[in-house]
C-alpha positions in Angstrom: -5.4 101.0 45.0 -3.8 97.8 43.7 -1.2 96.0 45.9 2.5 95.9 45.2 3.0 92.7 43.2 6.5 92.0 44.2 5.9 92.4 48.1 2.9 90.2 47.8 4.7 87.7 46.0 7.5 87.6 48.6 5.0 87.2 51.4 3.1 84.5 49.5 6.8 82.8 49.1 7.3 83.0 53.0 3.9 81.5 53.5 4.6 78.6 51.2 8.2 78.2 53.2 6.1 77.3 56.5 4.9 74.3 54.7 1.5 74.3 56.5 -0.5 73.7 53.4 -0.1 71.0 50.8 -0.5 73.1 47.6 1.7 76.2 47.3 -0.5 79.5 47.1 -0.2 82.1 44.2 -2.7 84.5 45.4 -3.8 86.3 48.4 -7.5 85.1 47.9 -6.4 81.7 49.0 -5.8 83.1 52.5 -9.2 84.5 53.1 -10.8 81.6 54.8 -8.0 81.9 57.6 -7.1 78.4 57.8 -3.4 78.8 56.7 -2.9 81.7 59.2 -4.3 79.4 62.1 -1.8 76.6 61.1 0.9 79.1 60.8 0.2 80.2 64.5 -0.1 76.5 65.6 3.3 75.8 64.3 4.9 79.0 65.9 3.5 77.9 69.3 4.2 74.2 68.7 0.7 73.4 70.1 -2.6 72.3 68.8 -4.7 74.9 70.5 -5.8 76.2 67.2 -6.9 72.7 65.6 -10.5 72.9 67.1 -10.8 76.5 65.6 -10.1 75.1 62.1 -13.6 73.2 62.5 -15.4 76.3 63.6 -17.4 78.8 61.1 -15.3 81.8 59.6 -15.9 84.4 62.2 -14.5 82.3 65.1 -11.2 81.7 63.0 -11.0 85.5 62.2 -11.7 86.3 65.9 -8.9 83.7 66.9 -6.4 85.2 64.4 -7.4 88.7 65.5 -6.9 87.8 69.1 -3.5 86.4 68.4 -2.2 89.4 66.7 -3.7 91.6 69.4 -1.8 89.5 72.2 1.5 88.7 70.2 2.1 91.3 67.7 0.9 94.5 69.4 2.7 97.7 68.3 2.2 101.4 69.5 -0.9 101.4 67.4 -3.9 99.2 68.5 -4.3 96.0 66.4 -8.2 96.7 66.1 -7.2 99.7 64.0 -4.3 98.2 62.2 -6.1 95.0 61.0 -9.9 95.2 60.8 -11.6 91.9 61.5 -14.5 92.9 59.2 -12.5 93.6 56.5 -10.7 90.0 57.0 -14.3 88.6 57.0 -14.9 90.3 53.7 -11.6 88.7 52.5 -10.0 92.0 51.5 -6.5 91.4 50.0 -4.9 94.4 51.8 -6.0 93.2 55.3 -4.8 89.5 54.4 -1.4 91.0 53.4 -1.2 92.9 56.6 -1.7 89.7 58.6 1.1 88.2 56.6 3.5 90.9 57.4 2.8 90.8 61.3 3.2 86.9 61.3 6.4 87.2 59.3 7.6 89.9 61.8 6.4 88.0 64.8 8.4 84.7 63.5 11.5 86.5 62.7 11.6 88.3 66.1 10.5 85.4 68.5 11.8 82.1 66.9 15.3 81.2 67.7 15.2 79.6 64.3 12.9 81.3 61.9 14.0 79.2 58.5 16.7 78.7 56.1 16.5 82.0 54.1 18.9 80.8 51.4 15.9 78.8 50.0 14.6 82.1 48.8 16.0 83.7 45.7 17.8 87.1 46.0 14.9 89.2 45.0 12.4 87.6 47.3 15.1 88.0 50.2 15.4 91.6 49.3 11.6 92.3 49.4 11.2 90.3 52.7 14.1 92.4 54.3 12.7 95.6 53.2 9.2 94.7 54.7 11.1 93.7 58.0 13.2 96.8 58.0 10.0 99.1 57.4 8.3 97.5 60.3 11.4 98.0 62.6 11.6 101.7 61.5 8.0 102.6 61.7 6.7 100.6 64.7 5.1 103.8 66.2 3.3 105.0 63.3 2.7 101.5 61.7 -1.0 102.0 61.5 -0.5 104.9 59.1 2.4 103.6 56.8 1.7 99.9 56.6 -0.7 100.4 53.8 1.6 102.6 52.0 4.1 99.9 52.1 2.0 97.3 50.6 0.3 99.3 48.0 1.7 100.6 44.7 2.0 104.2 46.0 4.7 103.0 48.4 8.0 105.5 48.7 9.9 102.6 47.1 8.5 102.6 43.6 8.4 98.9 42.2 11.1 99.9 39.5 13.6 100.9 42.3 12.5 98.8 45.5 14.9 96.0 44.9 17.9 98.3 44.1 17.3 100.7 47.1 16.5 97.8 49.5 19.6 96.0 48.4 21.8 99.1 48.9 20.3 99.8 52.6 20.9 96.0 53.3 24.4 95.7 51.7 27.3 95.5 54.2 29.4 98.7 54.6 32.3 98.5 52.1 35.0 99.3 54.6 36.2 101.5 57.4 38.6 104.4 57.4 41.8 103.5 58.8 41.9 106.3 61.4 38.7 104.9 63.4 38.1 101.7 65.4 35.2 100.2 66.9 35.8 98.7 70.6 34.4 95.6 71.5 36.0 95.0 74.8 33.1 95.8 77.1 30.6 93.6 75.2 33.1 90.8 75.0 33.3 90.9 78.9 29.5 90.8 79.1 29.0 88.1 76.6 31.8 86.1 78.1 30.3 86.4 81.6 26.9 85.4 80.4 28.3 82.3 78.5 30.4 81.2 81.6 27.3 81.5 83.9 25.3 79.2 81.4 28.0 76.6 81.1 28.1 77.0 77.3 30.5 78.1 74.7 29.2 79.7 71.5 31.2 79.8 68.3 31.1 83.1 66.5 28.9 82.9 63.5 30.1 83.5 59.9 29.3 86.7 57.9 25.6 86.8 56.7 25.1 85.8 53.3 21.9 87.0 52.5 19.7 90.1 52.6 17.7 88.6 55.2 20.8 87.5 56.9 22.0 91.2 56.9 18.8 92.6 58.3 18.8 90.0 61.2 22.4 90.8 62.2 21.8 94.6 62.5 22.0 96.0 66.1 18.5 97.3 65.8 17.0 93.8 65.0 19.0 92.0 67.7 18.0 94.6 70.3 14.6 94.6 69.3 14.5 90.5 69.6 16.3 90.9 73.1 13.6 93.3 74.1 10.9 90.9 72.9 12.4 87.9 74.7 12.8 89.8 78.0 9.1 90.7 77.8 8.2 87.1 77.5 10.4 86.1 80.3 8.8 88.7 82.5 5.2 87.3 81.5 6.3 83.7 82.1 7.5 85.1 85.6 4.0 86.5 86.2 2.1 83.3 85.1 4.5 81.4 87.3 3.7 83.6 90.4 0.0 83.5 89.7 0.3 79.5 89.7 2.4 79.5 92.7 -0.4 81.7 94.5 -3.0 79.1 93.4 -0.8 76.3 94.9 -0.7 78.1 98.1 -4.4 78.4 98.0 -4.7 74.8 97.5 -2.4 74.1 100.3 -4.6 76.3 102.7 -7.7 74.4 101.7 -6.1 71.1 102.4 -4.9 72.4 105.8 -8.5 73.5 106.5 -9.8 70.0 105.3 -7.2 68.3 107.8 -8.5 70.3 110.5 -11.8 69.6 110.0 -11.0 65.8 109.8 -9.0 66.0 112.9 -12.0 67.6 114.6 -14.3 64.9 113.4 -12.0 62.3 114.8 -11.7 63.9 118.0 -15.6 63.9 118.1 -15.7 60.3 117.2 -13.3 59.6 120.1 -15.3 61.2 122.6 -18.6 59.3 121.3 -16.7 56.1 121.3 -15.8 56.8 125.1 -19.2 57.8 125.8 -20.6 54.6 124.1 -18.1 52.3 125.8 -19.1 54.0 129.0 -22.8 53.2 128.3 -21.7 49.6 127.4 -22.7 49.6 123.9 -23.1 46.3 121.9 -20.1 44.8 120.5 -21.6 45.3 116.9 -21.8 49.1 117.2 -18.4 49.2 118.7 -16.9 47.4 115.8 -18.6 49.8 113.3 -17.3 52.7 115.0 -13.8 51.1 115.3 -13.9 50.6 111.5 -15.1 54.1 110.8 -12.4 55.5 113.1 -9.5 53.4 111.5 -10.8 54.6 107.9 -10.9 58.3 109.0 -7.3 57.7 110.5 -6.0 56.3 107.2 -7.7 59.3 105.3 -6.1 61.6 107.9 -2.5 60.2 107.4 -2.9 60.4 103.5 -4.1 64.1 103.8 -1.0 64.9 106.1 1.2 63.3 103.9 -0.2 65.1 100.8 0.0 68.5 102.7 3.6 67.8 103.7 4.2 67.0 99.8 2.8 70.2 98.9 4.7 72.4 101.5 7.9 70.9 100.2 6.9 71.4 96.8 5.9 75.0 97.5 9.4 75.6 99.3 11.3 74.4 96.2 9.0 76.5 93.7 9.7 79.4 96.1 13.6 79.0 95.6 13.3 78.3 92.2 11.1 81.8 91.6 13.7 83.5 93.6 16.5 82.2 91.5 14.7 83.0 88.3 13.9 86.6 89.6 17.6 87.1 90.3 18.4 86.0 87.0 15.8 87.8 85.4 17.1 91.2 87.1 20.8 90.3 85.9 19.5 89.9 82.5 17.6 93.2 82.5 20.7 95.0 83.8 22.9 93.4 81.1 20.2 94.2 78.4 20.0 97.9 79.2 24.0 97.9 79.0 23.8 96.0 75.8 21.2 98.4 74.3 23.5 101.5 75.4 26.4 99.8 73.9 24.6 98.8 70.7 23.2 102.5 70.3 26.6 103.9 70.5 28.2 101.2 68.1 25.2 101.8 65.7 26.1 105.7 65.8 29.7 104.9 65.3 28.9 102.4 62.5 26.8 105.3 60.8 29.4 108.0 61.3 32.1 105.5 59.8 29.8 104.8 57.0 29.4 108.6 56.1 33.1 109.0 56.3 33.9 105.8 54.2 31.2 106.9 51.6 32.8 110.3 51.2 36.3 108.7 51.1 35.1 106.2 48.6 33.4 108.8 46.5 36.9 110.8 46.6 38.6 107.7 45.6 36.4 106.9 42.8 36.7 110.3 41.4 40.5 110.2 41.6 40.3 106.6 39.9 38.4 108.0 37.2 40.8 110.9 36.8 43.8 108.5 36.8 42.0 106.3 34.2 41.2 109.5 32.0 44.7 110.2 32.2 45.9 106.7 31.3 43.6 106.6 28.3 44.9 109.9 27.1 48.5 109.1 27.4 47.8 105.8 25.9 46.2 107.6 22.9 49.0 110.1 22.7 51.5 107.3 22.7 49.6 105.4 20.0 49.6 108.6 18.0 53.6 109.1 18.4 54.1 105.3 17.5 52.3 106.0 14.2 54.1 109.1 13.4 57.4 107.3 14.2 56.4 104.6 11.7 55.5 107.1 9.0 58.6 109.1 9.4 60.7 105.9 9.4 59.0 105.0 6.2 59.9 108.4 4.8 63.5 108.3 5.6 63.8 104.6 4.3 62.4 106.2 0.9 64.9 109.1 1.0 67.8 106.9 1.8 67.0 104.7 -1.2 66.7 107.8 -3.4 70.2 109.3 -2.3 71.7 105.9 -2.9 70.6 105.8 -6.6 71.5 109.6 -7.1 74.9 109.2 -5.7 76.8 109.1 -9.0 74.7 112.0 -10.5 76.1 115.5 -11.9 77.1 118.1 -9.6 73.6 119.9 -10.1 71.7 116.9 -9.2 74.0 116.2 -6.1 73.1 119.9 -4.9 69.6 119.1 -5.3 70.3 115.7 -3.4 71.8 117.7 -0.4 68.6 119.4 0.0 67.1 115.9 0.5 69.8 115.0 3.0 69.0 118.0 5.1 65.3 117.0 4.9 66.3 113.5 5.9 68.4 114.9 8.8 65.3 116.9 10.1 63.4 113.8 9.8 65.8 111.7 12.0 65.8 114.3 14.6 62.0 114.3 14.8 62.0 110.5 15.0 64.4 110.9 17.9 62.2 113.4 19.5 59.0 111.4 19.1 60.7 108.3 20.4 62.1 110.2 23.6 58.4 111.3 23.9 57.1 107.9 23.7 59.5 106.6 26.4 58.2 109.4 28.7 54.6 108.5 27.8 55.5 104.8 28.6 56.8 105.8 32.1 53.7 107.9 32.8 51.5 104.9 31.9 53.4 102.8 34.3 53.1 105.1 37.2 49.3 105.7 36.3 48.6 101.9 36.4 50.7 101.5 39.5 48.8 104.2 41.5 45.5 102.6 40.2 46.7 99.2 41.7 47.7 100.8 45.1 44.3 102.5 45.2 42.4 99.1 44.7 44.6 97.3 47.2 43.7 100.0 50.0 40.1 99.7 49.4 40.3 95.9 49.7 42.1 96.3 52.8 39.7 98.7 54.4 36.8 96.3 53.3 38.5 93.6 55.1 39.0 95.4 58.5 35.4 96.5 58.4 34.0 92.9 57.8 36.1 91.4 60.5 34.7 94.1 63.2 31.2 93.5 61.9 31.5 89.5 62.5 32.8 90.3 66.0 29.8 92.3 66.9 27.4 89.8 65.4 29.2 87.0 67.5 28.9 89.1 70.7 25.0 89.5 70.0 24.6 85.8 69.2 26.3 85.0 72.4 24.0 87.2 74.6 21.0 85.7 72.6 22.1 82.1 73.8 22.2 83.2 77.4 18.5 84.7 77.1 17.4 81.4 75.5 18.9 79.2 78.1 16.9 81.2 80.7 13.8 80.9 78.8 14.2 77.1 78.5 14.6 76.8 82.4 11.6 78.8 82.8 9.4 76.5 80.6 10.8 73.6 82.3 9.7 75.0 85.6 6.3 75.8 84.1 5.7 72.3 83.1 6.7 71.1 86.8 4.1 73.4 88.3 1.2 72.3 85.9 2.2 68.7 86.5 2.1 69.0 90.2 -1.0 71.1 90.2 -2.8 68.4 88.1 -1.6 65.7 90.6 -2.8 68.0 93.5 -6.4 68.4 91.9 -6.5 64.5 91.5 
């Protein structure tokens, strides 16, 4: 089954945007050696851990990629079933496309700044956004459905994918006037998080692209918050492991100090015994020097042990502080998740109501436009009739003027024309009155149409304003979690540095 050309092109455009390869890629087969994927992984983690893998044979490179996906991109389905290492070795394009999809998803969820999406054209953004939304909606059954997305038998056909994706991602046009979304509780949570971290965050502007729209949805923001919270917990576990290793190292140092003290005591006893036996001065000098050397080493070991104990106390306090912050963040995340679900349900309900109201409004607008066209057509016909009748009246008036001096018989005939003329004038008056009524009807219909359009614009403005408020609250909470993550990174670096010094 051939792959979906538009989605493959969008994935290649995203790979090229990472700027890890000198020449732009234009085919999935150029990814089969795994080097591009490894460079993307290194860039995501800002490390050189995969540079040595680039020099190894293809099986080791594929194993490194497969291991990364299994650790960082895991879903309900196992990675072994989702992406086959054997098919990657064989260079199967479907397997390569799956890896690109998972890396795109991991980058968008994990990175605070996943790139400038405006550098892509609108069609590419629509395809990338549809891929992200598909992964979000199908996490529990991704193994069964990912191939369907990437192949031409996907539910969204190639001819309608862009339009349907655009409809899914486009912001709701408006909100009914009778309903409102309350943001007071989320604002309170966001403000407390911002004040505790000592930063003030400006509300972001409205999304200006399909990728911006999908990344501002509550579903995406909630998934990102859960991902970051899981990473925070993993960092905490690693710090606790390192702390346990440091405690073990301190215990070993204390044991060494105890052994050295025992040796010093034995040497002191030996020194006293030798002094009592009147040892030679040369032997006494050697023992004294050895004793002094051991005393120096003992003081150094004691100082090092004291430093380690001090650092251990500091680390314990930092771990406790971070654990408390982690608990607070977990509690806030649960509250946010509950509110976001409620807001999403409210938005869905308001969207349905708005769509119904919009359909009714469009139907009424179409009826008004139809009545307006009919009225304008009738008015045009009346004006044409008036012009024809006025021409006839002018012709009859000219004939009557010429026959004014004719014989009585002819005047009798002329009287018939006069009556015919009066009837025409009455008909003209009737048509004129009808034209005036039609003109009033046209003006009324145009006024109703303008009022309808103004109402729709007002509703759109209210909905966009409330959507921007929600995006600002999510961004504020995201900033708080990011600051906590940075604090953990600094603590982790300090622990590694102290551990290296202790080993030396």
